[in-house]
VOVO-387629 format. One record per residue (C-alpha): x, y, z. Coordinates in nm, 2 decimals, padded with zeros to 4 digits. Last residue first. Layout:
# residues N
+--------+--------+--------+
:     px :     py :     pz :
+--------+--------+--------+
:      X :      Y :      Z :
...
+--------+--------+--------+
***
This chain:
# residues 542
+--------+--------+--------+
:     px :     py :     pz :
+--------+--------+--------+
: -00.66 :  03.46 : -04.26 :
: -00.66 :  03.47 : -04.64 :
: -00.58 :  03.84 : -04.63 :
: -00.59 :  03.96 : -04.27 :
: -00.87 :  04.18 : -04.14 :
: -01.05 :  04.50 : -04.25 :
: -00.82 :  04.77 : -04.12 :
: -00.99 :  04.78 : -03.78 :
: -00.94 :  04.41 : -03.75 :
: -00.58 :  04.45 : -03.82 :
: -00.54 :  04.70 : -03.54 :
: -00.73 :  04.48 : -03.30 :
: -00.52 :  04.18 : -03.39 :
: -00.20 :  04.38 : -03.35 :
: -00.30 :  04.50 : -03.00 :
: -00.41 :  04.15 : -02.90 :
: -00.10 :  03.97 : -03.01 :
:  00.07 :  03.95 : -02.67 :
:  00.41 :  03.79 : -02.64 :
:  00.55 :  03.97 : -02.34 :
:  00.85 :  04.20 : -02.31 :
:  01.04 :  04.31 : -02.00 :
:  01.32 :  04.55 : -02.09 :
:  01.63 :  04.64 : -01.89 :
:  01.76 :  04.98 : -01.80 :
:  02.09 :  05.12 : -01.66 :
:  02.28 :  05.16 : -01.34 :
:  02.66 :  05.19 : -01.36 :
:  02.88 :  04.92 : -01.20 :
:  02.99 :  04.79 : -01.54 :
:  03.10 :  04.47 : -01.72 :
:  02.97 :  04.21 : -01.47 :
:  02.61 :  04.31 : -01.45 :
:  02.39 :  04.40 : -01.15 :
:  02.64 :  04.62 : -00.97 :
:  02.43 :  04.93 : -01.01 :
:  02.05 :  04.91 : -01.04 :
:  01.86 :  04.82 : -01.35 :
:  01.55 :  05.02 : -01.41 :
:  01.25 :  04.89 : -01.61 :
:  01.12 :  04.96 : -01.96 :
:  00.79 :  04.77 : -02.03 :
:  00.72 :  04.60 : -02.36 :
:  00.44 :  04.44 : -02.55 :
:  00.51 :  04.20 : -02.83 :
:  00.32 :  04.08 : -03.14 :
:  00.39 :  04.41 : -03.32 :
:  00.76 :  04.33 : -03.29 :
:  00.73 :  04.12 : -03.61 :
:  00.68 :  04.44 : -03.83 :
:  00.41 :  04.37 : -04.08 :
:  00.19 :  04.66 : -03.96 :
:  00.48 :  04.90 : -04.00 :
:  00.34 :  05.16 : -04.26 :
: -00.02 :  05.12 : -04.16 :
:  00.04 :  05.19 : -03.79 :
:  00.14 :  05.01 : -03.48 :
:  00.31 :  05.24 : -03.23 :
:  00.67 :  05.20 : -03.09 :
:  00.77 :  05.44 : -02.81 :
:  00.86 :  05.16 : -02.57 :
:  01.08 :  05.03 : -02.85 :
:  01.02 :  04.67 : -02.94 :
:  01.32 :  04.44 : -02.93 :
:  01.45 :  04.64 : -02.64 :
:  01.82 :  04.62 : -02.53 :
:  01.90 :  04.45 : -02.20 :
:  01.66 :  04.17 : -02.26 :
:  01.38 :  03.97 : -02.09 :
:  01.11 :  03.79 : -02.29 :
:  00.80 :  03.66 : -02.11 :
:  00.56 :  03.42 : -02.29 :
:  00.20 :  03.53 : -02.26 :
:  00.09 :  03.39 : -02.60 :
:  00.32 :  03.10 : -02.72 :
:  00.63 :  03.19 : -02.91 :
:  00.65 :  03.13 : -03.29 :
:  00.66 :  03.50 : -03.38 :
:  00.95 :  03.54 : -03.14 :
:  01.20 :  03.39 : -03.39 :
:  01.12 :  03.67 : -03.63 :
:  01.23 :  03.93 : -03.37 :
:  01.55 :  03.72 : -03.31 :
:  01.67 :  03.80 : -03.66 :
:  01.65 :  04.17 : -03.59 :
:  01.85 :  04.14 : -03.28 :
:  02.12 :  03.95 : -03.48 :
:  02.14 :  04.22 : -03.74 :
:  02.15 :  04.50 : -03.48 :
:  02.46 :  04.34 : -03.34 :
:  02.45 :  04.18 : -03.00 :
:  02.65 :  04.35 : -02.72 :
:  02.37 :  04.42 : -02.47 :
:  02.17 :  04.12 : -02.60 :
:  02.16 :  03.92 : -02.28 :
:  01.85 :  03.74 : -02.39 :
:  01.64 :  03.56 : -02.13 :
:  01.33 :  03.37 : -02.23 :
:  01.05 :  03.29 : -01.97 :
:  00.75 :  03.07 : -02.03 :
:  00.90 :  02.85 : -02.30 :
:  00.67 :  02.61 : -02.50 :
:  00.75 :  02.72 : -02.85 :
:  01.10 :  02.82 : -02.75 :
:  01.18 :  02.46 : -02.66 :
:  01.10 :  02.35 : -03.02 :
:  01.32 :  02.62 : -03.17 :
:  01.60 :  02.53 : -02.93 :
:  01.58 :  02.17 : -03.05 :
:  01.60 :  02.28 : -03.41 :
:  01.92 :  02.48 : -03.37 :
:  01.96 :  02.75 : -03.63 :
:  01.90 :  03.07 : -03.45 :
:  02.02 :  02.94 : -03.11 :
:  02.36 :  02.85 : -03.27 :
:  02.52 :  02.56 : -03.09 :
:  02.64 :  02.40 : -02.77 :
:  02.32 :  02.31 : -02.58 :
:  02.29 :  02.29 : -02.20 :
:  01.99 :  02.12 : -02.04 :
:  01.91 :  02.15 : -01.67 :
:  01.61 :  01.98 : -01.50 :
:  01.48 :  02.18 : -01.20 :
:  01.66 :  02.16 : -00.87 :
:  01.61 :  01.92 : -00.58 :
:  01.79 :  02.06 : -00.28 :
:  01.96 :  01.85 : -00.01 :
:  02.26 :  02.08 :  00.03 :
:  02.51 :  01.81 : -00.06 :
:  02.27 :  01.69 : -00.33 :
:  02.26 :  02.03 : -00.49 :
:  02.64 :  02.04 : -00.49 :
:  02.67 :  01.70 : -00.65 :
:  02.41 :  01.78 : -00.92 :
:  02.59 :  02.11 : -01.01 :
:  02.95 :  01.99 : -01.04 :
:  02.90 :  01.83 : -01.39 :
:  02.70 :  02.13 : -01.51 :
:  02.97 :  02.37 : -01.40 :
:  03.23 :  02.18 : -01.60 :
:  02.99 :  02.18 : -01.90 :
:  02.95 :  02.56 : -01.87 :
:  03.33 :  02.59 : -01.87 :
:  03.36 :  02.42 : -02.20 :
:  03.06 :  02.62 : -02.33 :
:  03.23 :  02.95 : -02.24 :
:  03.54 :  02.83 : -02.44 :
:  03.35 :  02.70 : -02.75 :
:  03.13 :  02.99 : -02.83 :
:  02.77 :  02.91 : -02.95 :
:  02.59 :  02.89 : -02.62 :
:  02.23 :  02.76 : -02.57 :
:  02.07 :  02.73 : -02.23 :
:  01.78 :  02.54 : -02.09 :
:  01.60 :  02.53 : -01.75 :
:  01.31 :  02.33 : -01.63 :
:  01.20 :  02.54 : -01.34 :
:  01.30 :  02.46 : -00.98 :
:  01.29 :  02.83 : -00.89 :
:  01.62 :  02.90 : -00.72 :
:  01.81 :  02.59 : -00.83 :
:  01.69 :  02.56 : -01.19 :
:  01.69 :  02.94 : -01.26 :
:  02.04 :  02.97 : -01.10 :
:  02.19 :  02.69 : -01.31 :
:  02.06 :  02.84 : -01.63 :
:  02.18 :  03.19 : -01.54 :
:  02.53 :  03.07 : -01.45 :
:  02.57 :  02.86 : -01.77 :
:  02.92 :  02.96 : -01.88 :
:  02.78 :  03.17 : -02.16 :
:  02.40 :  03.12 : -02.20 :
:  02.35 :  03.30 : -02.53 :
:  01.98 :  03.24 : -02.55 :
:  01.88 :  03.16 : -02.19 :
:  01.57 :  02.93 : -02.16 :
:  01.32 :  02.89 : -01.88 :
:  01.03 :  02.64 : -01.88 :
:  00.75 :  02.62 : -01.62 :
:  00.63 :  02.38 : -01.35 :
:  00.88 :  02.51 : -01.09 :
:  00.76 :  02.87 : -01.13 :
:  00.89 :  03.19 : -01.30 :
:  00.69 :  03.49 : -01.18 :
:  00.84 :  03.71 : -01.46 :
:  00.91 :  03.98 : -01.19 :
:  01.04 :  03.71 : -00.95 :
:  01.27 :  03.54 : -01.20 :
:  01.40 :  03.88 : -01.32 :
:  01.47 :  03.99 : -00.96 :
:  01.67 :  03.67 : -00.90 :
:  01.87 :  03.72 : -01.22 :
:  01.96 :  04.08 : -01.11 :
:  02.07 :  03.95 : -00.76 :
:  02.28 :  03.67 : -00.92 :
:  02.49 :  03.88 : -01.16 :
:  02.43 :  03.90 : -01.54 :
:  02.75 :  03.80 : -01.70 :
:  02.96 :  03.92 : -02.00 :
:  03.13 :  03.76 : -02.29 :
:  03.12 :  03.90 : -02.64 :
:  03.05 :  03.67 : -02.94 :
:  02.79 :  03.90 : -03.11 :
:  03.09 :  04.08 : -03.27 :
:  03.27 :  04.41 : -03.20 :
:  03.58 :  04.22 : -03.08 :
:  03.59 :  03.85 : -03.12 :
:  03.64 :  03.68 : -02.79 :
:  03.91 :  03.54 : -02.56 :
:  03.86 :  03.64 : -02.20 :
:  03.64 :  03.35 : -02.14 :
:  03.92 :  03.09 : -02.14 :
:  04.13 :  03.29 : -01.89 :
:  03.86 :  03.20 : -01.62 :
:  04.02 :  02.86 : -01.59 :
:  04.07 :  02.83 : -01.21 :
:  03.76 :  03.05 : -01.16 :
:  03.52 :  02.85 : -01.38 :
:  03.52 :  02.51 : -01.21 :
:  03.58 :  02.52 : -00.84 :
:  03.49 :  02.88 : -00.77 :
:  03.19 :  02.87 : -01.00 :
:  03.05 :  02.57 : -00.81 :
:  03.13 :  02.69 : -00.46 :
:  03.10 :  03.07 : -00.40 :
:  02.89 :  03.15 : -00.71 :
:  02.66 :  02.85 : -00.74 :
:  02.61 :  02.72 : -00.39 :
:  02.67 :  03.04 : -00.19 :
:  02.48 :  03.25 : -00.44 :
:  02.17 :  03.02 : -00.42 :
:  02.18 :  03.03 : -00.03 :
:  02.19 :  03.40 : -00.03 :
:  01.92 :  03.42 : -00.30 :
:  01.67 :  03.21 : -00.10 :
:  01.56 :  02.88 : -00.25 :
:  01.18 :  02.89 : -00.30 :
:  00.90 :  02.70 : -00.15 :
:  01.09 :  02.61 :  00.17 :
:  00.91 :  02.45 :  00.46 :
:  01.01 :  02.10 :  00.35 :
:  01.38 :  02.21 :  00.37 :
:  01.34 :  02.31 :  00.74 :
:  01.17 :  01.98 :  00.82 :
:  01.45 :  01.78 :  00.65 :
:  01.70 :  01.96 :  00.86 :
:  01.52 :  01.91 :  01.19 :
:  01.47 :  01.53 :  01.13 :
:  01.65 :  01.40 :  01.44 :
:  01.92 :  01.24 :  01.23 :
:  02.01 :  01.55 :  01.03 :
:  02.02 :  01.76 :  01.34 :
:  02.26 :  01.52 :  01.51 :
:  02.49 :  01.52 :  01.20 :
:  02.49 :  01.90 :  01.20 :
:  02.59 :  01.92 :  01.56 :
:  02.86 :  01.66 :  01.53 :
:  03.01 :  01.84 :  01.23 :
:  03.01 :  02.17 :  01.42 :
:  03.19 :  02.01 :  01.71 :
:  03.45 :  01.87 :  01.47 :
:  03.50 :  02.21 :  01.31 :
:  03.57 :  02.35 :  01.66 :
:  03.82 :  02.08 :  01.73 :
:  04.01 :  02.16 :  01.41 :
:  04.05 :  02.52 :  01.51 :
:  04.16 :  02.42 :  01.86 :
:  04.43 :  02.20 :  01.71 :
:  04.54 :  02.49 :  01.48 :
:  04.55 :  02.75 :  01.75 :
:  04.80 :  02.54 :  01.96 :
:  05.09 :  02.78 :  01.93 :
:  04.98 :  03.14 :  01.87 :
:  05.17 :  03.28 :  01.57 :
:  04.96 :  03.58 :  01.49 :
:  04.80 :  03.41 :  01.19 :
:  04.71 :  03.12 :  01.42 :
:  04.55 :  03.36 :  01.67 :
:  04.33 :  03.50 :  01.39 :
:  04.23 :  03.15 :  01.28 :
:  04.15 :  03.06 :  01.64 :
:  03.92 :  03.36 :  01.67 :
:  03.74 :  03.29 :  01.35 :
:  03.66 :  02.93 :  01.46 :
:  03.54 :  03.05 :  01.80 :
:  03.32 :  03.31 :  01.63 :
:  03.18 :  03.05 :  01.39 :
:  03.12 :  02.80 :  01.68 :
:  02.92 :  03.06 :  01.87 :
:  03.04 :  03.22 :  02.19 :
:  03.04 :  03.58 :  02.06 :
:  02.74 :  03.70 :  02.25 :
:  02.51 :  03.71 :  01.95 :
:  02.58 :  03.35 :  01.87 :
:  02.64 :  03.20 :  01.53 :
:  02.68 :  02.82 :  01.55 :
:  02.53 :  02.75 :  01.90 :
:  02.25 :  03.01 :  01.82 :
:  02.17 :  02.80 :  01.51 :
:  02.10 :  02.50 :  01.73 :
:  01.85 :  02.69 :  01.95 :
:  01.68 :  02.85 :  01.65 :
:  01.64 :  02.53 :  01.45 :
:  01.89 :  02.45 :  01.18 :
:  01.90 :  02.44 :  00.80 :
:  01.87 :  02.79 :  00.66 :
:  02.06 :  03.03 :  00.89 :
:  02.29 :  02.78 :  01.07 :
:  02.39 :  02.60 :  00.75 :
:  02.46 :  02.94 :  00.58 :
:  02.68 :  03.04 :  00.87 :
:  02.88 :  02.72 :  00.86 :
:  02.93 :  02.75 :  00.49 :
:  03.06 :  03.11 :  00.52 :
:  03.31 :  03.00 :  00.80 :
:  03.44 :  02.70 :  00.59 :
:  03.45 :  02.93 :  00.28 :
:  03.68 :  03.18 :  00.45 :
:  03.91 :  02.90 :  00.57 :
:  03.95 :  02.76 :  00.22 :
:  04.04 :  03.09 :  00.05 :
:  04.02 :  03.08 : -00.33 :
:  04.25 :  03.32 : -00.50 :
:  04.25 :  03.70 : -00.49 :
:  04.50 :  03.71 : -00.20 :
:  04.77 :  03.56 : -00.41 :
:  04.99 :  03.33 : -00.21 :
:  04.68 :  03.14 : -00.11 :
:  04.62 :  03.01 :  00.24 :
:  04.61 :  02.65 :  00.36 :
:  04.42 :  02.43 :  00.60 :
:  04.34 :  02.15 :  00.35 :
:  03.97 :  02.10 :  00.29 :
:  03.77 :  01.78 :  00.22 :
:  03.40 :  01.79 :  00.19 :
:  03.16 :  01.55 :  00.37 :
:  02.95 :  01.27 :  00.23 :
:  02.66 :  01.16 :  00.45 :
:  02.47 :  01.43 :  00.28 :
:  02.19 :  01.66 :  00.43 :
:  02.35 :  01.94 :  00.62 :
:  02.70 :  01.92 :  00.50 :
:  02.99 :  01.80 :  00.72 :
:  03.33 :  01.96 :  00.68 :
:  03.64 :  01.74 :  00.66 :
:  03.99 :  01.83 :  00.76 :
:  04.33 :  01.78 :  00.59 :
:  04.63 :  01.90 :  00.79 :
:  04.89 :  02.13 :  00.66 :
:  05.19 :  02.12 :  00.90 :
:  05.07 :  01.83 :  01.10 :
:  05.05 :  01.88 :  01.47 :
:  05.23 :  01.65 :  01.72 :
:  05.50 :  01.89 :  01.84 :
:  05.28 :  02.19 :  01.86 :
:  05.27 :  02.42 :  01.56 :
:  05.32 :  02.79 :  01.49 :
:  05.27 :  02.80 :  01.11 :
:  04.90 :  02.77 :  01.07 :
:  04.79 :  02.87 :  00.72 :
:  05.03 :  02.65 :  00.53 :
:  05.11 :  02.76 :  00.18 :
:  04.92 :  02.78 : -00.15 :
:  05.02 :  02.87 : -00.51 :
:  05.37 :  02.74 : -00.45 :
:  05.62 :  02.92 : -00.69 :
:  05.74 :  02.87 : -01.04 :
:  05.47 :  03.08 : -01.21 :
:  05.20 :  02.87 : -01.04 :
:  05.24 :  02.55 : -00.84 :
:  04.97 :  02.35 : -00.68 :
:  05.10 :  02.08 : -00.44 :
:  05.02 :  02.28 : -00.13 :
:  04.65 :  02.25 : -00.17 :
:  04.35 :  02.47 : -00.29 :
:  04.16 :  02.35 : -00.60 :
:  04.13 :  01.98 : -00.53 :
:  04.12 :  02.04 : -00.15 :
:  03.80 :  02.24 : -00.19 :
:  03.65 :  01.91 : -00.32 :
:  03.53 :  01.88 : -00.68 :
:  03.25 :  01.62 : -00.66 :
:  03.19 :  01.26 : -00.76 :
:  02.97 :  01.06 : -00.54 :
:  03.00 :  00.88 : -00.20 :
:  02.90 :  00.53 : -00.09 :
:  02.69 :  00.65 :  00.19 :
:  02.50 :  00.89 : -00.04 :
:  02.26 :  00.61 : -00.14 :
:  02.17 :  00.57 :  00.23 :
:  01.88 :  00.82 :  00.18 :
:  01.86 :  01.18 :  00.28 :
:  02.00 :  01.32 : -00.04 :
:  01.76 :  01.10 : -00.23 :
:  01.47 :  01.29 : -00.07 :
:  01.57 :  01.61 : -00.25 :
:  01.39 :  01.88 : -00.06 :
:  01.27 :  02.19 : -00.25 :
:  00.92 :  02.07 : -00.35 :
:  00.77 :  02.36 : -00.55 :
:  00.40 :  02.32 : -00.62 :
:  00.29 :  02.59 : -00.38 :
:  00.50 :  02.85 : -00.57 :
:  00.44 :  03.16 : -00.36 :
:  00.33 :  03.48 : -00.54 :
:  00.54 :  03.79 : -00.51 :
:  00.33 :  04.11 : -00.46 :
:  00.39 :  04.10 : -00.08 :
:  00.77 :  04.10 : -00.15 :
:  00.92 :  03.81 :  00.04 :
:  01.09 :  03.89 :  00.37 :
:  01.47 :  03.91 :  00.38 :
:  01.60 :  03.67 :  00.65 :
:  01.79 :  03.83 :  00.93 :
:  02.16 :  03.76 :  00.93 :
:  02.32 :  03.57 :  01.22 :
:  02.60 :  03.76 :  01.40 :
:  02.94 :  03.69 :  01.26 :
:  03.04 :  04.03 :  01.12 :
:  02.98 :  04.19 :  01.46 :
:  03.23 :  03.97 :  01.65 :
:  03.50 :  04.21 :  01.74 :
:  03.69 :  04.08 :  02.04 :
:  03.94 :  03.88 :  01.83 :
:  04.06 :  04.19 :  01.66 :
:  04.13 :  04.17 :  01.28 :
:  04.45 :  04.34 :  01.18 :
:  04.62 :  04.02 :  01.04 :
:  04.34 :  03.96 :  00.80 :
:  04.08 :  03.69 :  00.77 :
:  03.81 :  03.79 :  00.52 :
:  03.44 :  03.83 :  00.59 :
:  03.23 :  03.74 :  00.29 :
:  03.06 :  04.03 :  00.11 :
:  02.70 :  04.14 :  00.08 :
:  02.62 :  04.44 : -00.13 :
:  02.33 :  04.68 : -00.11 :
:  02.28 :  04.90 : -00.41 :
:  02.39 :  05.26 : -00.46 :
:  02.22 :  05.45 : -00.73 :
:  02.42 :  05.63 : -01.00 :
:  02.24 :  05.92 : -01.15 :
:  02.20 :  05.87 : -01.52 :
:  02.36 :  06.02 : -01.82 :
:  02.21 :  05.89 : -02.14 :
:  02.36 :  05.58 : -02.30 :
:  02.36 :  05.57 : -02.69 :
:  02.71 :  05.69 : -02.76 :
:  02.88 :  05.48 : -02.49 :
:  02.67 :  05.17 : -02.56 :
:  02.92 :  04.97 : -02.78 :
:  03.22 :  05.07 : -02.58 :
:  03.06 :  04.96 : -02.26 :
:  02.94 :  04.64 : -02.41 :
:  03.30 :  04.55 : -02.50 :
:  03.45 :  04.58 : -02.16 :
:  03.43 :  04.21 : -02.12 :
:  03.42 :  04.09 : -01.76 :
:  03.74 :  04.08 : -01.56 :
:  03.84 :  03.80 : -01.33 :
:  04.10 :  03.88 : -01.07 :
:  03.83 :  03.90 : -00.81 :
:  03.76 :  03.54 : -00.87 :
:  03.75 :  03.36 : -00.53 :
:  03.48 :  03.57 : -00.37 :
:  03.26 :  03.56 : -00.68 :
:  03.22 :  03.90 : -00.84 :
:  03.06 :  04.23 : -00.75 :
:  03.16 :  04.48 : -01.02 :
:  03.43 :  04.72 : -01.11 :
:  03.61 :  04.93 : -00.86 :
:  03.87 :  05.16 : -01.00 :
:  04.06 :  05.16 : -00.77 :
:  04.09 :  04.88 : -00.52 :
:  03.99 :  04.83 : -00.16 :
:  04.07 :  04.55 :  00.08 :
:  03.89 :  04.58 :  00.41 :
:  04.03 :  04.57 :  00.76 :
:  03.85 :  04.48 :  01.08 :
:  03.86 :  04.70 :  01.38 :
:  03.48 :  04.75 :  01.39 :
:  03.50 :  05.10 :  01.25 :
:  03.68 :  04.97 :  00.94 :
:  04.04 :  05.02 :  00.87 :
:  04.15 :  05.06 :  00.50 :
:  04.41 :  04.82 :  00.34 :
:  04.53 :  04.89 : -00.01 :
:  04.52 :  04.67 : -00.31 :
:  04.71 :  04.71 : -00.64 :
:  04.50 :  04.68 : -00.95 :
:  04.45 :  04.33 : -01.09 :
:  04.62 :  04.07 : -01.31 :
:  04.62 :  03.71 : -01.19 :
:  04.81 :  03.46 : -01.39 :
:  04.64 :  03.13 : -01.46 :
:  04.81 :  02.80 : -01.43 :
:  04.60 :  02.53 : -01.60 :
:  04.31 :  02.37 : -01.42 :
:  04.31 :  02.00 : -01.37 :
:  04.05 :  01.83 : -01.60 :
:  03.70 :  01.81 : -01.46 :
:  03.61 :  01.47 : -01.33 :
:  03.40 :  01.25 : -01.56 :
:  03.11 :  01.02 : -01.48 :
:  02.86 :  01.25 : -01.32 :
:  02.63 :  01.05 : -01.09 :
:  02.26 :  01.08 : -01.18 :
:  02.00 :  01.22 : -00.96 :
:  02.04 :  01.58 : -01.07 :
:  02.02 :  01.48 : -01.43 :
:  02.21 :  01.73 : -01.65 :
:  02.14 :  01.71 : -02.02 :
:  02.42 :  01.80 : -02.27 :
:  02.31 :  01.87 : -02.62 :
:  02.51 :  01.93 : -02.94 :
:  02.30 :  02.04 : -03.23 :
:  02.35 :  02.22 : -03.56 :
:  02.04 :  02.25 : -03.78 :
:  02.03 :  02.49 : -04.08 :
:  01.74 :  02.72 : -04.12 :
:  01.56 :  02.83 : -04.44 :
:  01.55 :  03.21 : -04.47 :
:  01.25 :  03.39 : -04.31 :
:  00.99 :  03.53 : -04.54 :
:  00.76 :  03.23 : -04.46 :
:  00.72 :  03.38 : -04.11 :
:  00.54 :  03.68 : -04.25 :
:  00.32 :  03.47 : -04.48 :
:  00.21 :  03.24 : -04.20 :
:  00.15 :  03.54 : -03.96 :
: -00.07 :  03.70 : -04.24 :
:  00.06 :  03.99 : -04.44 :
: -00.09 :  04.33 : -04.40 :
: -00.32 :  04.46 : -04.68 :
: -00.20 :  04.74 : -04.90 :
: -00.10 :  04.53 : -05.21 :
: -00.44 :  04.35 : -05.19 :
: -00.65 :  04.67 : -05.20 :
: -00.82 :  04.73 : -04.87 :
: -01.16 :  04.59 : -04.79 :
: -01.43 :  04.84 : -04.69 :
: -01.50 :  04.97 : -04.34 :
+--------+--------+--------+
***
């Protein structure tokens, strides 16, 4: 085939990238070192009013009760049901969304203590079966989950963390009334009204402080619920079968069932329930300490090659998020309407699916462009062990992200897990030079561009020209349409270096809607473009 006239030939990559406007650099970087001690304690949370629909109680078949609300939004952390994700993306996609059949997705909730619970019903406390890995999912043989420092005597001196006591105690006041009150009210003569107890974690010599209180607002953090949930997580992932049976027994004799029974009796005014509750916690602490000393817990961690989603959710959503973001969630409700600065979260099970389908490994690099409060970055580092980066331009979400980043190393140490490195940048991902350098070596890029303007999405297409071949790009709106074909008239379009596959997103996978939808899995792959250009006679000055 003869050479094309100069004006008809496609531009080279160098010429195409030269069309981009000069970039300004604005950088603020916070690096999280899991082995270092955080130096600053998060500021005390301001009073936050809770606004949510009225709740009603519906009986379940097992005698328990469940709180239901209408309309139901999305699955959120246990302690933050009052948080509302931005409704902005819904307004933006109303016209472009086609009608789809809603698909139900499985949901896991933490059992709540309610006055209608029957002490004979123990179904909710049976140990859960592990979910087997998909056969197509490859195992990361290089991942070393156990953090050996967590098993050393370094923890004996303690380290900074936000205890449950710090966010749930009788000294907190909101709207002129106590935010928390005593859980056990029928006391024996020598019992404290609101005792402080400590819960032993599987790998750390440091325990967590809890005050036995209940919230005035049922949507707030519930210490006794978390104690039960933590005990079940320890039994499932850190103990041998015989020891786990002592914690969550099928016959109702497990420590979790005993604990739940005493909590119910306490709610009904049974004298002595509080002392028995504390005694059960002490028995659990002794068991965990024994299993730590005999090497059982270290062995269980050494067998892990990936941190299971249930454990990830408990650490990040139920603990870190509940102690840092939830008390100040009002900060992320302020955003500029119909702009790129709209807040919304991808939920943990969606992120886990993304990590598995992109095959993110512990020796790779992940970056989230528009990382919000940092959930995606922390989950990537914890679940996969990958070097994880995030960049957020808005001040308020970034403030909360830094609080989460401060708590993250302590929580990982408590659970004995060595995460990947975490780096959070406060700045514009289009103009930040450090982000540009990370993008060049990134293996997986996440862009929650559901509410991005068309202009911002177009600018990102040029950024992708610098990515390495094979890099994965995950987005909620496509950068390259699945119907796009390379032809003479669009040969200089930067999306020609990408491939794309449209995939289905189930319900309850994002914070702003329960509706199912699509997401897009792109890869940097220039072979199609190169073949087309070769058929046209090649690049000019290539």
